[in-house]
C-alpha positions as CSV (number, residue, x, y, z in Angstrom):
1,X,0.2,0.1,0.0
2,X,1.3,3.6,-0.9
3,X,1.7,5.4,2.2
4,X,0.3,8.7,0.7
5,X,-3.1,7.4,-0.6
6,X,-6.1,8.1,1.5
7,X,-7.1,5.1,4.1
8,X,-9.8,4.8,6.7
9,X,-9.1,5.4,10.5
10,X,-8.4,1.5,10.4
11,X,-5.8,1.7,7.9
12,X,-7.6,0.2,5.2
13,X,-6.9,1.9,1.8
14,X,-10.0,3.7,0.2
15,X,-10.9,3.2,-3.5
16,X,-9.3,6.4,-4.8
17,X,-9.2,9.1,-8.0
18,X,-6.6,11.3,-8.9
19,X,-7.4,15.0,-9.5
20,X,-5.3,17.4,-11.2
21,X,-5.6,21.0,-9.7
22,X,-4.5,24.2,-12.1
23,X,-3.7,26.9,-10.1
24,X,-2.4,30.6,-10.1
25,X,-1.3,32.9,-7.5
26,X,0.3,36.1,-6.4
27,X,3.4,34.9,-4.7
28,X,3.9,38.3,-2.8
29,X,2.4,37.4,0.5
30,X,3.6,34.0,0.5
31,X,7.1,32.1,1.9
32,X,6.8,30.2,-1.3
33,X,5.2,26.8,-2.3
34,X,6.5,24.3,0.3
35,X,5.4,24.2,3.9
36,X,7.5,26.2,6.6
37,X,6.9,26.5,10.3
38,X,5.0,29.5,11.1
39,X,5.2,30.9,7.5
40,X,2.4,31.6,5.2
41,X,2.9,29.2,2.0
42,X,0.9,28.3,-1.0
43,X,0.4,24.8,-0.1
44,X,-0.6,25.6,3.4
45,X,-3.4,27.4,2.1
46,X,-4.1,25.0,-0.8
47,X,-3.9,22.0,1.4
48,X,-6.1,23.9,4.6
49,X,-9.1,24.5,1.9
50,X,-9.0,20.6,0.6
51,X,-8.9,19.4,4.0
52,X,-12.0,21.3,4.4
53,X,-13.9,20.2,1.4
54,X,-12.3,16.6,1.0
55,X,-11.1,15.4,4.4
56,X,-9.9,12.2,3.1
57,X,-7.6,14.0,0.4
58,X,-4.2,12.9,0.3
59,X,-0.8,15.1,0.2
60,X,-0.6,17.5,-2.5
61,X,2.0,17.0,-5.2
62,X,3.3,20.0,-7.5
63,X,5.0,20.4,-10.6
64,X,7.3,23.0,-9.1
65,X,8.1,24.3,-6.0
66,X,8.0,28.1,-6.6
67,X,10.6,30.3,-4.0
68,X,8.9,33.1,-2.1
69,X,7.5,36.2,-4.0
70,X,7.1,34.0,-7.2
71,X,4.0,33.9,-8.8
72,X,2.1,31.5,-10.7
73,X,-0.6,31.3,-13.7
74,X,-0.1,27.9,-14.9
75,X,0.9,25.9,-11.8
76,X,-0.4,22.0,-11.8
77,X,-0.7,20.0,-8.6
78,X,-2.3,16.7,-8.2
79,X,-4.3,15.0,-4.9
80,X,-5.7,11.5,-4.2
81,X,-9.1,11.5,-2.8
82,X,-11.8,8.7,-2.1
83,X,-13.8,8.0,-5.1
84,X,-16.9,8.4,-2.9
85,X,-16.1,11.8,-1.5
86,X,-15.1,12.6,-5.1
87,X,-18.6,11.6,-6.6
88,X,-20.2,13.7,-4.0
89,X,-18.4,16.8,-4.3
90,X,-20.1,18.6,-6.9
91,X,-18.2,21.6,-8.5
92,X,-15.0,21.7,-6.1
93,X,-13.4,24.7,-8.3
94,X,-16.4,27.0,-7.2
95,X,-16.3,25.3,-3.6
96,X,-12.7,25.9,-3.7
97,X,-13.2,29.7,-4.5
98,X,-15.6,30.0,-1.6
99,X,-12.8,28.8,1.2
100,X,-9.5,29.9,-0.4
101,X,-7.7,33.0,0.2
102,X,-8.1,36.0,-2.6
103,X,-4.4,35.1,-3.5
104,X,-4.7,31.8,-4.6
105,X,-7.3,30.3,-7.1
106,X,-7.8,26.8,-8.5
107,X,-8.8,27.4,-12.4
108,X,-9.2,23.7,-13.2
109,X,-10.0,20.6,-11.6
110,X,-10.8,17.1,-13.4
111,X,-10.0,13.6,-12.9
112,X,-6.7,12.3,-14.5
113,X,-5.3,8.8,-14.6
114,X,-3.6,7.5,-11.6
115,X,-0.3,7.3,-13.7
116,X,-0.4,11.2,-13.7
117,X,2.1,12.6,-11.6
118,X,2.0,16.5,-11.7
119,X,5.7,16.5,-10.7
120,X,7.6,13.4,-12.5
121,X,5.3,13.3,-15.7
122,X,6.0,16.8,-16.8
123,X,7.5,17.1,-19.8
124,X,8.7,20.6,-19.5
125,X,8.2,24.0,-17.2
126,X,8.2,27.3,-18.6
127,X,8.5,30.6,-16.9
128,X,8.2,34.0,-17.8
129,X,10.3,37.3,-16.3
130,X,9.1,40.4,-16.8
131,X,11.4,43.7,-16.8
132,X,10.9,47.1,-17.2
133,X,13.7,49.5,-18.0
134,X,11.5,52.8,-18.4
135,X,13.2,55.4,-16.7
136,X,10.1,56.3,-14.7
137,X,9.6,52.8,-13.6
138,X,6.8,50.2,-13.6
139,X,3.0,50.5,-14.5
140,X,1.5,50.9,-11.2
141,X,-0.8,47.7,-11.8
142,X,1.8,45.5,-12.7
143,X,4.3,46.5,-9.7
144,X,4.0,43.4,-8.3
145,X,5.0,41.2,-11.3
146,X,7.3,43.4,-13.1
147,X,11.2,44.3,-12.3
148,X,12.3,48.0,-12.6
149,X,15.9,48.0,-14.1
150,X,17.4,51.3,-13.8
151,X,19.6,50.9,-17.0
152,X,18.6,50.6,-20.6
153,X,18.6,46.8,-21.6
154,X,19.8,45.8,-25.0
155,X,17.3,43.2,-25.4
156,X,19.5,41.8,-28.9
157,X,22.4,41.0,-26.8
158,X,20.6,39.3,-24.3
159,X,18.8,37.1,-26.7
160,X,22.3,36.1,-28.2
161,X,23.6,35.4,-24.7
162,X,20.3,33.4,-24.3
163,X,20.7,31.1,-27.3
164,X,24.1,30.0,-26.1
165,X,22.8,28.4,-23.4
166,X,20.3,26.0,-25.0
167,X,20.4,22.6,-24.9
168,X,21.5,20.1,-22.1
169,X,24.2,21.1,-20.0
170,X,25.4,21.0,-16.3
171,X,23.9,24.2,-14.9
172,X,25.7,23.8,-11.8
173,X,27.0,27.7,-11.9
174,X,23.4,28.9,-12.3
175,X,21.8,26.7,-9.4
176,X,21.8,26.4,-5.6
177,X,23.5,23.1,-4.5
178,X,21.2,20.4,-2.9
179,X,22.3,17.4,-1.5
180,X,22.2,14.4,-3.9
181,X,20.4,16.4,-6.9
182,X,21.8,16.8,-10.0
183,X,21.9,20.2,-12.1
184,X,21.9,18.7,-15.1
185,X,19.3,20.4,-17.4
186,X,17.8,20.8,-20.8
187,X,17.1,24.3,-21.8
188,X,14.8,24.1,-24.5
189,X,13.8,27.5,-25.2
190,X,14.5,31.0,-24.2
191,X,13.1,34.1,-25.8
192,X,13.0,37.8,-25.4
193,X,10.2,40.0,-26.5
194,X,10.2,43.7,-26.1
195,X,7.2,45.9,-25.9
196,X,8.2,49.6,-25.5
197,X,10.3,49.4,-22.3
198,X,8.8,45.8,-21.2
199,X,10.7,42.7,-21.6
200,X,9.6,39.3,-21.4
201,X,12.0,36.7,-21.0
202,X,10.3,33.3,-21.6
203,X,12.5,30.6,-20.5
204,X,11.5,26.6,-20.9
205,X,13.3,23.6,-19.5
206,X,12.8,19.9,-18.7
207,X,12.9,21.0,-15.3
208,X,14.8,23.8,-13.2
209,X,17.1,23.1,-10.2
210,X,16.8,25.5,-6.9
211,X,17.3,29.5,-8.1
212,X,18.3,28.5,-11.7
213,X,15.6,31.1,-13.8
214,X,16.5,34.0,-11.5
215,X,20.3,33.3,-11.9
216,X,20.0,32.8,-15.7
217,X,17.9,36.1,-15.3
218,X,20.8,37.8,-13.6
219,X,23.3,36.7,-15.9
220,X,21.4,38.0,-18.8
221,X,20.5,41.7,-16.8
222,X,24.3,42.2,-16.6
223,X,24.4,41.5,-20.5
224,X,21.7,43.5,-21.1
225,X,23.3,46.5,-19.4
226,X,26.9,46.6,-20.9
227,X,28.5,45.0,-17.6
228,X,29.1,41.6,-19.6
229,X,29.7,40.4,-23.1
230,X,27.1,37.9,-24.7
231,X,29.5,35.1,-24.1
232,X,30.2,35.4,-20.5
233,X,26.9,33.3,-19.2
234,X,27.5,30.3,-21.6
235,X,31.6,30.6,-20.3
236,X,30.2,29.9,-17.2
237,X,28.5,25.9,-17.8
238,X,32.1,24.9,-18.0
239,X,32.0,25.6,-13.9
240,X,31.3,22.8,-11.9
241,X,29.9,24.8,-8.8
242,X,28.0,27.8,-8.1
243,X,29.4,30.9,-10.2
244,X,29.4,33.6,-7.3
245,X,29.6,36.4,-9.9
246,X,26.1,35.7,-10.8
247,X,23.8,37.5,-9.0
248,X,20.2,36.2,-8.7
249,X,17.3,38.4,-10.1
250,X,14.4,39.5,-7.9
251,X,11.5,37.1,-7.3
252,X,8.6,39.5,-8.0
253,X,9.5,39.5,-11.8
254,X,9.4,35.6,-12.2
255,X,5.9,33.7,-12.7
256,X,5.2,30.1,-13.7
257,X,3.0,30.0,-16.6
258,X,3.0,26.6,-17.9
259,X,3.5,22.7,-17.5
260,X,3.9,20.2,-20.5
261,X,2.2,16.7,-20.0
262,X,2.8,13.7,-22.4
263,X,-0.4,11.8,-23.7
264,X,-2.2,9.6,-20.9
265,X,-0.8,6.5,-22.6
266,X,2.8,7.9,-22.0
267,X,2.3,9.3,-18.2
268,X,4.0,6.3,-16.8
269,X,6.8,6.0,-19.1
270,X,7.3,9.6,-18.8
271,X,7.5,9.1,-14.9
272,X,10.4,6.2,-15.2
273,X,12.8,8.5,-17.3
274,X,12.4,11.8,-15.3
275,X,13.3,9.4,-12.1
276,X,16.2,7.5,-14.3
277,X,19.8,9.3,-13.4
278,X,20.7,12.2,-15.9
279,X,23.6,12.3,-17.9
280,X,25.0,14.9,-20.5
281,X,25.2,14.0,-24.0
282,X,27.9,11.5,-24.7
283,X,31.1,13.3,-26.1
284,X,33.6,10.1,-26.4
285,X,35.0,8.0,-23.4
286,X,33.9,9.0,-19.8
287,X,31.0,11.2,-20.4
288,X,29.5,12.6,-17.3
289,X,26.7,11.0,-15.5
290,X,24.7,12.5,-12.6
291,X,22.2,11.0,-10.2
292,X,18.4,12.1,-10.5
293,X,17.3,14.7,-7.6
294,X,15.3,17.3,-7.1
295,X,13.4,17.8,-10.3
296,X,11.9,21.3,-10.3
């Protein structure tokens, strides 16, 4: 029996269904996604609401544990609930809206196969980082999700630097190391779009290690304002530990906007792949291998 599955008071396993939740939240007032003693977290708020409506609900598994201050418009999670409670819950989305805090919304709720895993079945995560280099600052209504950069930014140079980072690499220079966690990632897309004074940096990878997106942004910002050359961010990929001269960009400019999954009949195989040890592309004898670790 899986210890995470709902059980009766005697410990008997209940007949379960797996439910996918698509969430949005304003991260400004949260200490991140994960539970922290004495802190207000997204998971804490969501889990408390689910406990009221679905007492049998198992733990919440999320696609990516966002940091303090980071927002989401496309976060995904799953929970297991008893089939009996699920059948009688009615419109869970509307009921959650009645008990959740104003800065968290569950936009979609649906039953999914038991092979669906919000974390390990994901093919990719996509983030957007918003920056304004207008001398007057940021539009007031966007102040909580847009960074103001006081220097003019060369988005063409930033795009050039970003292209050189694409592919499967060891991003140790851009990650805060965690024990037994690999820093090998496949950076699939990195594009920069300017609309007037606002730059939107869209970045997608199979997964991101701790602080990776904000560290990449810090490096690109140093290129954009002329402090570094466009070749510098990619040159750091040769490092085997975090680069001390890479600044971590502020959290409030970052939003998780989407998570991608394979078709239902490929969910189980994708989970196996994600849990398998990662390795860099073979370049000859002795190609680096690395153990699988934190996958978000």
